[in-house]
Every structure is written in structure tokens, then in C-alpha cells.
C-alpha positions in Angstrom: 0.0 0.0 0.0 2.8 2.4 1.0 4.4 1.5 -2.4 1.3 2.4 -4.3 1.1 5.8 -2.3 4.8 6.6 -3.2 4.3 5.6 -6.8 1.1 8.1 -6.9 3.0 10.8 -5.2 5.7 10.7 -7.7 3.4 11.7 -10.5 2.5 15.5 -10.0 -1.0 16.3 -10.2 0.0 19.5 -12.1 1.0 17.6 -15.2 3.7 19.6 -17.0 4.1 20.0 -20.8 7.1 17.5 -20.6 4.9 14.9 -19.2 2.2 15.6 -21.9 4.8 15.5 -24.8 6.3 12.3 -23.4 2.9 10.5 -23.2 1.8 11.6 -26.6 5.3 11.3 -28.1 4.2 9.4 -31.2 1.0 11.3 -31.7 1.2 14.1 -34.3 -2.4 15.0 -33.1 -4.1 14.7 -29.8 -7.8 14.9 -29.4 -9.5 16.7 -26.4 -10.8 13.2 -25.1 -7.2 11.7 -25.2 -6.0 14.7 -23.2 -8.8 14.4 -20.7 -8.4 10.6 -20.4 -4.7 11.2 -19.5 -5.3 13.8 -17.0 -8.0 11.8 -15.2 -5.4 8.7 -15.1 -3.5 10.9 -12.6 -6.5 12.9 -11.1 -9.7 10.8 -11.5 -11.8 13.4 -9.8 -10.5 16.1 -12.1 -13.3 18.5 -12.9 -14.3 19.6 -16.5 -13.9 23.1 -15.6 -10.4 22.6 -14.3 -9.3 20.5 -17.2 -10.7 23.2 -19.8 -8.7 26.0 -17.8 -5.5 23.9 -18.2 -6.2 23.5 -22.0 -6.6 27.3 -22.2 -3.5 27.9 -20.4 -1.5 25.6 -22.5 -2.8 27.4 -25.5 -2.2 30.8 -24.2 1.5 29.8 -23.7 1.7 28.4 -27.2 2.4 25.0 -25.7 -0.5 23.5 -27.2 -1.7 24.5 -30.7 -5.3 23.9 -31.9 -5.4 22.6 -35.4 -9.2 22.1 -35.4 -12.0 22.2 -32.8 -11.1 19.6 -30.1 -7.8 18.6 -31.9 -4.5 19.9 -30.8 -0.6 19.3 -31.4 2.6 19.9 -29.6 4.5 20.5 -32.9 7.3 22.8 -32.7 6.3 24.1 -36.1 6.9 28.0 -36.4 4.3 30.7 -36.8 4.5 32.4 -40.2 5.8 36.1 -39.9 5.9 37.7 -43.4 8.7 39.9 -44.5 6.5 43.2 -45.4 8.7 44.8 -48.1 9.4 48.7 -48.2 6.7 49.4 -50.6 4.0 47.4 -48.9 5.1 48.9 -45.6 4.8 52.4 -46.8 1.2 51.9 -48.2 0.2 50.1 -45.1 1.6 53.0 -42.8 -0.1 55.7 -44.9 -3.4 53.9 -44.7 -3.1 53.6 -41.0 -2.7 57.2 -40.8 -5.4 58.2 -43.4 -7.9 55.6 -42.2 -7.1 54.8 -38.6 -10.5 53.3 -37.9 -11.2 51.2 -40.9 -10.3 47.5 -40.6 -7.6 46.4 -43.2 -4.9 44.3 -44.1 -2.2 44.1 -46.8 -0.1 41.5 -48.3 2.0 40.5 -51.5 1.5 37.4 -53.6 5.4 37.3 -53.7 5.2 35.7 -50.3 3.8 32.5 -52.0 6.9 32.1 -54.2 8.9 30.0 -51.6 6.1 27.5 -51.5 5.7 27.1 -55.3 7.0 24.8 -57.9 7.2 27.5 -60.7 8.2 31.1 -59.9 5.7 33.6 -61.4 7.1 37.0 -62.7 4.0 39.1 -61.8 2.8 40.0 -58.3 -0.3 41.6 -56.7 -0.1 43.9 -53.7 -3.3 43.2 -52.1 -5.0 46.1 -49.9 -8.1 44.5 -48.4 -10.4 46.9 -46.4 -13.9 47.1 -45.2 -16.4 47.8 -47.9 -17.5 51.2 -46.8 -13.9 52.5 -47.0 -12.8 50.7 -50.1 -13.5 53.3 -52.8 -11.9 56.1 -50.5 -8.8 53.9 -50.1 -8.7 53.5 -53.9 -8.8 57.1 -54.7 -6.3 57.8 -51.9 -3.7 55.4 -53.4 -4.3 56.9 -56.8 -3.8 60.5 -55.4 -0.7 59.2 -53.7 0.7 58.5 -57.2 0.9 54.6 -57.1 0.7 53.1 -60.4 -1.6 50.2 -61.5 -4.2 50.5 -58.8 -7.4 48.6 -59.4 -10.7 48.6 -57.5 -11.9 45.1 -57.1 -11.3 44.3 -60.6 -13.6 41.9 -62.7 -12.5 39.1 -64.9 -12.3 41.4 -67.9 -9.7 44.0 -66.3 -7.8 40.9 -65.0 -7.3 39.5 -68.5 -6.8 42.9 -70.3 -4.6 44.7 -68.0 -3.5 43.2 -64.7 -2.3 39.8 -66.2 0.1 41.9 -68.2 1.6 44.0 -65.6 4.7 43.0 -63.6 3.0 44.3 -60.4 -0.5 45.8 -59.6 -2.3 47.1 -56.6 -5.5 45.5 -55.9 -8.0 47.2 -53.6 -10.7 44.6 -52.7 -13.3 44.0 -49.9 -12.2 42.6 -46.4 -14.4 39.9 -45.4 -15.9 40.5 -42.0 -14.2 38.3 -39.2 -11.3 37.5 -41.5 -8.4 36.0 -39.6 -5.6 38.6 -39.4 -2.2 39.0 -37.9 -0.4 42.0 -36.4 3.2 42.5 -37.5 4.3 45.7 -35.7 1.7 48.2 -36.7 0.6 46.5 -40.0 -2.2 43.9 -40.3 -1.6 41.2 -42.6 -3.6 38.1 -43.3 -3.1 34.8 -41.5 -1.8 31.7 -43.5 -5.3 30.2 -43.1 -6.9 33.3 -44.9 -4.3 33.3 -47.6 -4.8 29.6 -48.4 -8.7 30.1 -48.5 -8.5 33.2 -50.7 -6.3 31.7 -53.3 -8.6 28.6 -53.4 -11.7 30.9 -53.6 -10.6 33.8 -55.9 -9.4 31.5 -58.7 -9.4 34.1 -61.4 -7.6 36.7 -59.2 -5.0 34.2 -58.2 -4.7 32.3 -61.5 -1.1 31.7 -61.2 -1.6 29.7 -58.2 -4.1 27.0 -59.2 -3.9 23.3 -60.3 -0.8 21.5 -59.1 0.5 24.7 -57.7 -2.3 25.1 -55.5 -2.0 21.4 -54.1 1.8 22.2 -53.6 1.4 25.4 -51.6 -1.3 23.7 -49.3 1.1 20.7 -48.7 4.2 22.8 -48.3 2.4 25.3 -45.7 1.1 22.3 -43.9 4.5 20.6 -43.6 6.2 23.9 -42.5 3.7 25.8 -40.4 1.2 25.2 -37.7 -2.2 25.6 -39.4 -5.6 25.8 -37.6 -8.2 23.9 -39.8 -11.0 25.4 -37.7 -9.8 28.9 -38.5 -9.8 27.9 -42.4 -13.2 26.2 -42.4 -14.8 29.2 -40.5 -13.3 31.7 -42.8 -14.1 29.6 -45.7 -17.8 29.3 -44.6 -18.1 33.2 -44.4 -17.1 33.0 -48.1 -19.8 30.3 -48.6 -17.0 27.8 -49.8 -16.4 25.7 -46.7 -17.7 22.4 -48.1 -15.7 22.9 -51.4 -12.6 23.7 -49.5 -13.1 20.6 -47.3 -13.6 18.4 -50.3 -10.5 19.9 -52.0 -8.3 19.3 -48.9 -9.7 15.8 -48.3 -9.2 14.6 -51.9 -5.9 16.4 -52.8 -3.9 17.4 -49.8 -1.9 16.2 -46.7 -4.4 18.2 -44.7 -6.9 15.3 -45.2 -5.3 13.5 -42.1 -6.5 16.5 -39.9 -10.1 16.4 -41.2 -10.4 12.7 -40.8 -9.3 13.0 -37.1 
């Protein structure tokens, strides 16, 4: 009996991240139920509310990363931090000053180059802003003497002009509740948003379709921590969630997360 007590005491009730990693060393993904089962193997009377707080604490410390609802990873994959080049940085800071209240983000399709098979020679600088400010932002950029600025271009404009230019600035609507990141003073799209957008806006992002799209999805999944719930929630706001799920399930490595 004494031995049993000593053995129990040797396992701390406040399970550390090292204990969790050791227990799930060969599990690329862990479900909430698996974590709860492990905690309760040490603390049989653990309350659901206490367990929920521990999960929250691990996520806040970036020790446990959610990849979809109820599924996590201890993966050490890095977060993506884009290099905002001088021109895009300049545009973003000017917009912050001129439109301080408007929700917006900026990014460059050149960021996708490192995840592609073939390197395109034409790039888009995306300025996404809430609809009410979109036209004002467009004319502001024109007044600031930026070249090749287009307001939410249709297929005709894309084919006649934009596809022929080495670099264009596209002002387009920012979807409400789109997942964004903050790089210093500049808002940029999360990787999840970028993936959904290049999947949905196929005409605008024509250079990234077909086998390139599959390669981009797979490379990003292998390199960075992606949150599937964030992706599908944003895709749902764009009315493309089921199409995205079908694409990822049939064509990409992310299918293993969707089947979890």
C-alpha cells in the first residue's frame, strides 16, 4: 500500500508539458478526449472546468496548438511572419494614418513564391479593407501617385490589364471576421486566410491554381502550424467551406486533420 502511495505521489497532479509530450510522443495530433483521459488517469476526480482551464493555459503559452475544434498538437512548427517589403510597408503606414478606424490588411503574392514549384514573374499587392472605405482607399492610393491601382477588378480587367503587368495594387473588400495577424503596426492576413483566398478567388490568383495550389497547401502544412477550424470558419463566411473541405480531403496532406 505504501509503495502505491509513493508511486502516485511521484506523478505530479499538475502535469507539465514535458509529461504530456512524453505520453503523446508518437501522436502527431491529440484529441481533447485523449488529453482528458490522460489527466484523469492521474487525477480521477478532475473537474471538466479545471481541465478546460488547463487547456486554455497551455494554448495561451503556445505550448499546445489547436489545429481544429477539439484537436491539438505539440508541434514545434513555427508561426509564419511575413517579410513586409518597403513599398507594402509604406502603403500600410499611410493607410493607417489616413484611415485609422477602418479594418484592413495588406499582403503580397510574392510571399507565396517560396512554396511554389514555378516562380511567377508578376505579383499582386493586396489592400483589403472594409467595404465602406474601399472606394476612398482606392482614390487615396491614386492620389498618392501609386501606379496600376485597381478597385476590385472583374475578369475583364484582370485579363486585359492586370495579367500583363509585373506588379499591380488590388483594392478589394475585406471579409468580416477574416483572420488577421499583426506585424508591428501592420495588419496582414493569417496563413489560413491566404490559403482560403487563393482557393476561392481563382481568377484573381490564377497563377496559383492546379498542381501549384496543391503544392502550396502541402508545403505550408508541412512547414507551419495551421488551424483547420480557422480555415473552415473563414471559408464558410465566403460560402465555400464544403468545397474547401472536399478539395483538402481529396488532394492534400491536410486530409489527415479532417479525418481526426
